[in-house]
N, C-alpha and C positions, 0 to 999 in steps of 0.2 A: 261431711255434714249431710243430714237427711234432707228430704224435700223441703224447699223453702215455703214458708207461709207469707212472709213479708219480704218485699224487694224494694229498696229505695235506690233510685237512679239519679245521681247528680243533683240532689235537692238543695236549693238555697232559699233563704227567706230574708227579706229586707224590710225594715220599718223606717221609711224615709231614707236617710243616708246611712243608717246603721244596719250592718249585715249580721243578723243573729245566727244564721246557719249558712255555711259556705261549702257548696259542692260536696255534699255527703252522699256516699253510696254504701249501702249495707244490705246484707241478707240475714234473715232470722228464720231458723228452721222450725218446722211444726213440732210442738211439744217442748220447746226450749224455754229456759228462763234466761233472758238476755238483759243485761244491765247497761244503761247509759250512765257513765260515771264521770263527774267533773265538778268543778267549783261553781259558785254562783255566777250567772251570766254567761256560761259557756255554750248555751244553745240547746241543752238537753231537753228542757221542758218545752221549748218551742218546737222541737222535732217531734216530741210526743203529741203535742196538740195538732200538728199537721197530720199525724197518723189518725187521730181521732176525728179530724175534719173540722176542728174549731179554728184552724188557720189554713190559709191556702198558700202553697209554695209559690215563690216568685219565679223559680225555675226548677226543672226536673220533674220526675214522676214517681208516684207511690203505687205499688201493686200489693193487694192483699188477696191471698189465695188465687193468684193469677189474674185478678180483675183490676183494671186501672181505676183508681179512686178519684180521678180528677173531677168528674161530674156527680159523684155520689155524696149526698149530704150526710152529716153525722148520724142521724137517726136510721139511715139505711145501711150503714156499714156494719160488718160482722164483728164489731168492736165494742168493748165497754171500758170506760175510764174510771178508775177509782182515785178520787182526789185525796190530797194530804189531810184535809179537814174531815174526811169521811162523809160530810154532808148528809147526816141522818136527820130525819124529821123528829124533833123533840117531843111532839104531841102524839106520835104513833108508837105502838108497841114494837118490840123486836120483830115479831111475826109480820106485822103490817109493813114495816120498813123493808123486810126481805121480799115481800110480795108486791111491793109498789110497782116495780118495773114490769110486772106481768099483767097489769090491769088492761092493757090494750092488746095483749096477745090473743091470737085465735085459739083459745083453749077453754074447756069447761071449768066451772067453779071447782069441781072435784079434782080435776087435773092440776089446777092452779094450787090448790091446797096441798096436794101430794108433792108438788115441786118444792113448795116452801118447806114442808117437813123434811124433804130430802136434803135441802140446803142447810137447814138447821142441824140436822144429824151430821152432815159433813163437817161443819165447823164446831160441833159439840156444844150447841147452845139451845138444844130442845127444851131444857128445863127453865130457860130464861125467856121463853117465847112471849109471855104476857108482860114482861117488864118494859119500862121506858128506857131510852138511852142513858138518862142521868142516873138510873138505878143499877147500872152495870159498870164494870171497870173499863179503863182505856183499851186494854188488850181485847176485851170482849166487844167493845164498839168497833174496833178494827175488824174483827171477824164478822160482825153484822154487815159492815160495808162490803166485805169480801163475798159473803153469801148473797147479798143483793146483786152484786156485779155478776156472779156466776149463774144466778137463777135464769137469766135469759139465754144461757148456753152460748156465749160468744166464742168465736174462733180465736180471738185475740183479746187479752186483758192488759190494759195499760195502767200501771201503778205509779203515781207521782209521789215520791218520798213517802211510801206507805207506812213506815215505822218511825217517822220523825217525832211523833207526839208521845212515844213510849219511852220509859226509862231504860237504862242500859240492860239490866237483867231481863226485863220483860221483852225488850227488843231482841235479845239473843234467843230467848225461848220461842218468840213468834216467828223468827226466821225459819226455824225448823218446821214449825206448823205450816207456814206458807209452802215450803218445799214439799211437804207431805201431801197437802191439798192439791198442789199442781200436778204431782205424780199420779194421784188418784183420778183427777178429772181429765188430764191430758191437754188442758187448755194452754196455749202459748202465752207466756208472760213477758212483757217488756217493762222493766223497772227503771225509773229515774231515781238516782240517789247521788248524794255528795259524800256518803259514808263509805270509805274504802273497805272496812271490815264487812259491812253489810253486803256490798257487791261481791266480795271474795267468797263469802259464805253461801249466798243465794244462787249465784249465777253459774250457768253452764259456760257462758262466754260473756266477756266485758268489752265495751267500746269506751275507751278513755277519750274525753272531749276537752278541747280548749279553744276559746275564741271562735266558736262556731264550726270547728273542724274536728274530724275524728283522727286522733293521733296514732292509735293502735287498737287492734281488735284481736282477741284471742281468749283462750282458757285462762282462768284466774292465775294458775300456777305459771303458765307461760309468760303472761304479761308481767307478773311480779319478778320472776327469775331472769327473764330475758327482755327487759325494756328496750325499745328501739331508739330512745332519745333521752336527753337529760330531763326533759319535762316529765315524761312518764315515770322515769326512775325516781324522781323527787316527789311526784304526786302520790305514788303508791307506796305507802309505808315509809319507814325511816331509812336513810342511806347516807353514807359518807361519800363525798365526791371531791376529787382533787384534779387539777390540771396536770397533764403528763405528756411525755414525748417518747415515741417508740424508738428504742435503741437497737434491738435485734429481734429477729423472728426465727425460731427453730421449733422444737417440741413445745416450747412456751414462748410467750412474748415478754421481753424484758423492757420495762418502761422506767424512765427517770421521773421521779416525783419531787420537784423542788420544795414543795410545801412540807414534805416529810423528811427532806434531806437525805434521801436514799433511793436505790433502785429496787423495784419489785417485779414479781412475775405474775402473768395472767395467762389464761387459756387462749390460744389463737382464735381470732375472730375474722370472719370473711371481710375482705376489703381493706384491712389494716396494712399499712406499709411502713418500712423503716424511715424514720425522720418525721413521721406524721405527728401533729399535735392533736390530742384528744383528751377525754376525761376518764379517769379511773374511778369506778364506783364500787362500793362494798357495803353490803347490808350488815348492820351491827350484830345480828345473831350469827353471822358466819365467822365471827372472830373468836378465837380462844384467848382467854386471859389467865395469866399465871403469876404467882409471886416468886417462882423459881425460873431461872433462865431457860429459854426454849431454843431448839435448834431447827433451822429450816431456812428456805430462801426468802420467806416473807416475814421474818421476825422483826418486830418494832419494839423498842424500849421506851418507856415513859413513866409518868407518875399520875396516880389517881387524883384528879382535881375535884370531881363531883361524883356523888353517889346517890341514887334514888332507889328506894325499895318499893316495889309494886305488889308484893305478895308472891305471885307466881314467878316473877322474874325481877331482876335488878338491872338498872342502867348505870353504866360507868362512863364517865367522860375522862379520857386520858390525855394529859398534856405532854407534848413532845418538846425536846430542847429547842426546836425551831419555832415554838409557839403555837403550832397547829394542835387542834383538838380532834380526837377520834372517839366516836360513840360506840360502846360495846354493850350488847344485851346478853345476859347470862341467866339461864333458868335456875331457879332455886329448887333444886331437885331433892334436897334434904331438909328435914325439919330441924331448925336450930336457931340460935341467936347470932351475935356478932362473930362467934368462933367459927361458924359455918360459912362465912362470907369468903368469896374467892379473893377479895382484896378489900382494903379499907382506905379511908382518906389518907392521902399523902404517901401511900405505899409505892415503892418502886415495883413496876410490873413489866411483863413481857407479853406482847400480843403476837398472834400468828394466824395465818389463814391459808387455805389451799389455793393454788393458782386458778382452779376451776371456779372458785367463789367470786373472783374479781370480774367486774363487768367493764368492758371497754366501749365507750360511747363516742361516736364520731359526729353526732347531731345534737 
């Protein structure tokens, strides 16, 4: 990781007897897009507000660019916070909204106008400069709020659920716009979100939070493919999870899975021992489905109980003789109707997966 801009050391925050944030320690690098990901009430927004100076830590310290923020009020921090509601002034034009934060800056009127034009160019809203917020789209309002936040050239931009008000298609488009703007400005972004896909798309790194604690920090692919606990595995994406017991360890780990009524193989994992009880987890997209018998160590036979077509892919729920259900995602790679499906309702099917695709979870 490059040089840190933000360092959080053992930060906790209590509201009366309720502990919203518990002993969090994190570092965020300069120029990074870092996401705090978690469900409602997990403490991510409280942590963001402490970075902004709107809340004071009960314990611990926060450093921004090497400076302790303990005695620094919100208006003196090199930080700008972009709220979920965008908080635009309805009676002001786009141009005046963007320039509002520069009113008290020590700069000439010409310099102020030049900065506003630069920000409008950056977010591609120059032609909408004279319009009011109600005269532009939701995605454009989001960009106005972003331009206003960047106009003061903060070292750190805090974004609280920045895309929550947008529809799915616009949200996907705006994610890439945000990434492009961040790359051009070099400003460090910390994003709070409950949307897993948003965090995975936007972020250089993700911190997954639960009950005020950080459960895992890492690159999106590392957190998704190598979760360190049942909570992280279940929170990020879809996953099949079964209780298992380790039977042997060699080039592969053989585990007995009572719910599936058979033994399966997984890649060896550090700390796993023979006889240990753990969970075997498997992402639905890692499973191959076929209407013809398959050969391999991890072949499972069952019947299609449910089928959902999503366009780009399909979800199959496979019922086993034991009564267990396995979810399988398959990409619809070919254009066609029912004849192109890998399987249909009530078909007898065989599933298979590579040992390296299985995840062994001990926590």
